[in-house]
C-alpha positions in Angstrom: 1.2 0.4 -42.5 -1.7 -1.9 -41.9 -4.1 -3.0 -39.1 -6.3 0.1 -38.9 -10.0 -0.2 -38.3 -12.6 2.4 -39.2 -16.0 2.1 -37.5 -19.0 3.9 -39.0 -22.5 3.2 -40.2 -23.2 1.5 -43.5 -23.5 4.8 -45.3 -21.1 7.5 -46.7 -22.0 10.3 -44.3 -19.4 11.7 -42.0 -17.2 8.6 -42.4 -16.6 8.8 -46.1 -13.8 11.4 -46.1 -11.9 9.2 -43.7 -12.3 6.2 -46.0 -11.1 8.4 -48.8 -8.1 9.5 -46.7 -7.2 5.8 -46.1 -7.5 5.1 -49.8 -5.5 8.2 -50.9 -2.7 7.5 -48.3 -2.6 3.8 -49.4 -3.1 2.7 -45.8 -4.8 -0.6 -45.4 -7.9 -0.5 -43.1 -10.8 -2.6 -42.1 -14.0 -0.8 -43.1 -16.4 -1.8 -40.3 -19.9 -0.8 -41.2 -22.1 -0.9 -38.1 -25.8 -1.7 -38.7 -28.0 1.0 -37.3 -29.8 -1.5 -35.0 -26.5 -2.2 -33.3 -25.6 1.4 -32.5 -27.1 1.5 -29.1 -25.1 -1.6 -28.1 -21.9 -0.1 -29.6 -22.5 3.2 -27.8 -23.0 1.4 -24.5 -19.7 -0.4 -24.9 -17.9 2.9 -24.2 -15.7 2.4 -27.3 -16.9 5.4 -29.4 -15.0 8.5 -28.3 -17.5 11.2 -27.2 -20.3 8.7 -27.8 -20.6 8.9 -31.6 -19.2 7.6 -34.9 -16.9 7.5 -36.8 -13.8 6.4 -34.9 -10.7 4.5 -35.7 -8.7 1.9 -33.9 -4.9 2.1 -34.6 -2.7 -1.0 -34.9 -1.6 -0.3 -31.3 -5.2 -0.4 -30.1 -5.6 3.4 -29.6 -9.0 5.0 -30.3 -9.5 8.3 -32.1 -12.8 10.0 -32.9 -14.1 13.1 -34.8 -14.0 12.7 -38.5 -11.9 15.8 -39.2 -9.2 14.8 -36.7 -9.2 11.2 -38.0 -8.9 12.3 -41.6 -6.0 14.7 -40.9 -4.2 12.1 -38.8 -4.4 9.5 -41.6 -3.3 12.0 -44.2 -0.4 13.1 -42.0 0.7 9.5 -41.5 0.5 8.9 -45.3 2.5 12.1 -46.2 -0.5 14.0 -47.5 -0.1 17.0 -45.2 1.8 20.3 -45.9 5.2 20.6 -44.3 5.0 24.3 -43.9 3.1 25.3 -40.7 1.2 28.2 -42.3 0.1 26.0 -45.2 -1.0 23.3 -42.8 -3.0 25.9 -40.9 -4.5 27.1 -44.2 -5.4 23.5 -45.1 -7.1 23.2 -41.7 -9.1 26.4 -42.4 -10.2 25.0 -45.8 -11.2 21.7 -44.2 -13.1 23.5 -41.5 -14.9 25.7 -44.0 -15.9 22.6 -46.1 -17.2 20.9 -42.9 -19.3 24.0 -42.2 -21.0 23.4 -45.6 -21.5 19.7 -44.8 -23.1 20.6 -41.4 -25.3 23.2 -43.2 -26.6 20.5 -45.6 -27.2 18.1 -42.7 -29.2 20.8 -40.9 -31.3 21.3 -44.0 -31.9 17.6 -44.2 -33.3 17.4 -40.6 -35.3 20.6 -40.7 -38.9 19.6 -39.8 -40.6 22.9 -40.7 -41.3 22.4 -44.5 -41.6 26.2 -45.2 -38.4 27.0 -43.3 -36.6 24.1 -45.0 -37.6 25.3 -48.4 -36.4 28.8 -47.7 -33.1 27.6 -46.2 -32.5 25.3 -49.0 -33.0 28.0 -51.6 -30.7 30.4 -49.7 -28.0 27.7 -49.4 -27.9 26.7 -53.1 -28.5 30.2 -54.5 -26.2 32.2 -52.1 -24.2 30.3 -49.5 -22.8 27.5 -51.6 -21.9 29.7 -54.7 -20.2 32.2 -52.4 -18.1 29.5 -50.7 -17.2 27.8 -54.0 -16.0 31.2 -55.2 -13.8 31.5 -52.2 -12.3 28.0 -52.9 -11.8 29.0 -56.5 -9.9 32.2 -55.4 -7.6 30.1 -53.1 -6.8 27.8 -56.1 -6.1 30.8 -58.3 -3.7 32.2 -55.7 -1.7 29.0 -55.8 0.1 29.2 -59.2 -3.2 29.8 -61.0 -4.7 26.6 -59.8 -1.9 24.4 -61.1 -0.5 23.6 -57.7 -3.6 21.8 -56.8 -2.6 19.0 -59.1 1.2 19.0 -58.7 2.4 15.7 -57.4 0.7 12.4 -57.6 -0.4 12.5 -53.9 -2.5 15.6 -54.3 -3.8 14.6 -57.7 -5.1 11.3 -56.5 -6.7 12.9 -53.4 -8.5 15.5 -55.4 -9.8 13.1 -58.0 -11.1 10.8 -55.3 -14.1 12.9 -54.5 -15.3 16.5 -55.0 -18.2 16.2 -52.5 -15.8 15.5 -49.6 -14.2 18.9 -49.7 -12.7 18.5 -46.3 -10.2 16.0 -47.6 -9.2 18.4 -50.3 -8.6 21.0 -47.4 -6.2 18.6 -45.7 -4.3 17.7 -48.8 -4.6 20.7 -51.2 -1.0 21.7 -50.8 0.6 18.9 -52.7 4.1 20.2 -53.0 6.5 19.5 -50.1 8.0 22.6 -48.6 10.9 22.8 -46.1 9.8 24.9 -43.2 12.4 27.4 -41.9 10.0 28.8 -39.3 10.9 28.9 -35.6 8.8 29.5 -32.5 11.0 32.1 -31.1 9.9 35.7 -30.5 7.1 36.8 -32.8 5.2 40.1 -33.0 3.2 42.0 -35.5 0.1 39.7 -35.7 -3.3 41.3 -36.3 -6.5 39.6 -35.0 -9.7 40.8 -36.6 -13.1 40.0 -35.1 -16.3 41.7 -33.9 -16.3 43.6 -30.5 -17.5 40.5 -28.6 -15.9 37.3 -27.3 -17.8 34.9 -29.6 -15.8 32.7 -32.0 -12.8 35.0 -31.7 -12.1 34.6 -28.0 -10.3 31.3 -28.0 -7.9 32.8 -30.6 -7.3 35.7 -28.3 -6.6 33.2 -25.5 -4.1 31.4 -27.7 -2.2 34.6 -28.4 -2.0 35.5 -24.7 -1.2 32.0 -23.6 1.7 31.8 -26.1 2.9 35.3 -25.2 2.6 36.2 -28.9 2.0 40.0 -29.4 -1.0 40.8 -31.4 -3.2 43.8 -32.3 -6.8 43.1 -31.2 -8.8 44.7 -34.0 -12.5 44.8 -33.2 -14.7 45.6 -36.2 -17.9 47.4 -35.3 -21.0 45.5 -36.5 -22.0 48.4 -38.7 -18.6 48.2 -40.5 -18.9 44.5 -41.3 -20.3 44.9 -44.8 -17.5 47.2 -45.7 -14.9 44.8 -44.3 -16.5 41.9 -46.1 -16.6 43.8 -49.4 -12.8 44.4 -49.0 -12.2 40.7 -49.8 -9.9 40.4 -46.8 -11.9 38.0 -44.6 -11.2 34.4 -45.7 -14.5 32.7 -46.7 -16.3 36.0 -46.0 -16.4 35.6 -42.2 -14.6 36.5 -39.0 -12.3 36.0 -37.2 -9.1 36.0 -39.3 -5.5 36.9 -38.6 -2.9 38.7 -40.6 0.7 37.5 -40.0 3.7 39.7 -39.8 4.5 38.6 -43.4 1.0 39.7 -44.5 -0.5 36.3 -44.9 -4.2 35.9 -44.0 -5.7 32.9 -42.2 -9.3 32.3 -41.2 -11.4 29.8 -39.1 -10.9 30.1 -35.4 -9.9 26.5 -34.8 -7.2 26.6 -37.4 -6.0 30.0 -36.1 -5.9 28.8 -32.5 -3.9 25.7 -33.4 -1.5 27.6 -35.6 -0.7 30.2 -32.9 -0.3 27.5 -30.3 1.9 25.5 -32.6 4.1 28.5 -33.3 4.3 29.2 -29.5 5.2 25.7 -28.6 1.8 24.7 -27.1 1.1 21.7 -29.3 1.7 18.0 -28.5 4.8 16.6 -30.1 3.5 13.1 -30.6 1.4 12.8 -33.8 -1.3 10.7 -32.2 -1.6 13.0 -29.2 -1.9 15.9 -31.7 -4.8 14.1 -33.4 -6.4 13.5 -30.0 -6.0 17.2 -29.2 -7.8 17.9 -32.5 -10.6 15.6 -31.6 -11.0 17.1 -28.1 -11.1 20.6 -29.6 -13.6 19.5 -32.3 -15.9 18.1 -29.6 -15.9 21.4 -27.7 -16.7 23.1 -31.0 -19.6 20.7 -31.5 -21.0 21.6 -28.2 -20.7 25.3 -28.9 -22.5 25.0 -32.3 -25.3 23.0 -30.7 -25.9 25.9 -28.2 -25.7 28.4 -31.0 -28.4 26.4 -32.9 -30.6 26.4 -29.8 -30.0 30.2 -29.3 -31.3 30.9 -32.9 -34.2 28.5 -32.8 -37.4 30.5 -33.3 -40.0 28.0 -32.3 -40.4 28.4 -28.5 -41.6 24.9 -27.7 -38.9 23.3 -29.8 -36.3 25.6 -28.3 -37.3 24.5 -24.8 -37.1 20.9 -25.8 -33.7 21.3 -27.3 -32.4 23.1 -24.2 -33.7 20.4 -22.0 -32.0 17.6 -24.1 -28.7 19.5 -24.3 -28.3 20.3 -20.6 -29.8 17.1 -19.3 -28.3 14.6 -21.7 -25.9 15.8 -24.4 -23.7 18.1 -22.2 -23.4 15.7 -19.2 -22.5 12.8 -21.5 -19.7 14.9 -23.2 -18.4 16.2 -19.9 -18.2 12.6 -18.6 -16.0 11.8 -21.6 -13.7 14.7 -20.8 -13.6 13.6 -17.2 -12.6 10.1 -18.2 -9.9 11.4 -20.5 -8.4 13.5 -17.7 -8.5 10.6 -15.3 -6.6 8.4 -17.9 -3.9 11.1 -18.0 -2.1 10.9 -14.6 -5.3 11.1 -12.7 -6.2 14.5 -14.1 -3.6 16.3 -12.0 -2.3 18.5 -14.9 -3.4 19.5 -18.3 -4.9 17.2 -21.0 -1.5 16.1 -22.2 0.8 16.5 -19.2 2.3 19.6 -17.6 2.1 21.8 -20.6 -0.9 23.7 -21.8 -2.1 23.2 -25.4 -4.8 24.3 -27.8 -7.2 21.5 -26.6 -7.1 22.9 -23.1 -7.8 26.3 -24.4 -10.7 25.2 -26.6 -12.4 23.3 -23.7 -11.8 26.2 -21.3 -13.2 28.7 -23.9 -16.4 26.7 -24.3 -16.9 26.5 -20.5 -15.9 30.1 -19.8 -17.0 32.0 -22.8 -20.1 30.1 -23.9 -21.6 28.5 -20.7 -20.6 31.3 -18.3 -20.7 34.3 -20.5 -17.2 35.2 -19.7 -17.5 35.0 -15.9 -14.7 33.4 -13.9 -16.9 31.1 -11.7 -16.6 27.4 -12.0 -19.6 26.3 -14.1 -22.3 24.5 -12.1 -22.4 21.9 -14.9 -19.0 20.7 -13.6 -20.3 19.9 -10.0 -20.3 16.2 -10.8 -17.0 16.3 -12.6 -14.2 17.3 -10.1 -11.3 16.6 -12.5 -12.8 18.8 -15.2 -13.5 21.5 -12.6 -9.9 21.4 -11.5 -8.8 21.6 -15.1 -11.0 24.6 -15.7 -9.4 26.4 -12.6 -5.9 25.4 -13.7 -6.3 27.0 -17.1 -8.0 30.0 -15.6 -5.0 30.5 -13.3 -2.5 30.5 -16.1 -1.0 34.0 -15.4 -1.3 35.3 -19.0 -4.9 33.9 -19.3 -5.9 35.3 -15.9 -4.5 38.7 -16.7 -6.3 38.8 -20.1 -9.7 37.9 -18.6 -9.3 40.6 -16.0 -8.5 43.3 -18.5 -10.5 42.2 -21.6 -13.5 44.4 -22.6 -16.7 43.4 -20.9 -19.1 42.4 -23.6 -22.5 40.7 -23.8 -21.4 37.9 -26.1 
């Protein structure tokens, strides 16, 4: 394959793991490094999906954004992705967890309060990072004592490319090909573990109900969290996680949501559409994380400024992108990828319903200027299984 184009700034940053993916997969690409002074012009062109970098242009002229989605798409095209669906989901969860670390470092870099920055940096390097590396070590150990990480030339080359870009390792850690014998027929016996709130666990619950996959909704009281964490069950020491009927454990809500939807047949069959669905879901996650950051901001003046920027600039710009995507797909008359619901639809709906509306069923006022997106929201809300779940789920404050 040849003719791919990667567009990012002239730094490593969020674009480096995609460059590494191209190199590891032996896929030729044009490494376009956009000078910072030209960013405003590039953004105004409308080319960058969701209004930011990096993005790629395929040989067919298709655009794909969100570095995690791009990286996985390239690895998948190059044969550096697990064949087994659960291993693929586990790789997603590792990649997501690594990206959490990257975002934590970025947050430290841009922290303006020097005292807070010093305290947060100390906590990250003395507690957070060692704990996460310990979890990565445990995953390696569970895979043939760490030997599987280097089995096969594909995995070995990928791992040796870079240790700092751990997300690429997450996408390619399972180097051995496995024939999947799984089917998406009737499944039961899943266990979903999260706190007694909607939070990060709600889109996973929505995935279960939308796919009609039976699950036990285990809600861990906050006062029991330390005990649950000490048990070693939660992957990466956080919730939510699921336990499969076979006893396998999977963490990271995005990875879980996609895994369940894939098992239940709610995943695009076209590889590029799947990558697009990943990018749309990741964008919804970005919006959620920005709101969470605003929620926990302690400086009142700064918090007010952040809220104003989010609701007056960031959110409308992203919603406009979603509106445009819907319009490009049969005029927005159905779901994001046709007549069938998928995990991207669920992720966007969860952000709007769970985060913006606090679980209420009204159409968010933020969608007043985006009729196609408002119609999409109502369409997902009226999926019988989702509607029934929302009507019966426990009423919580978060």
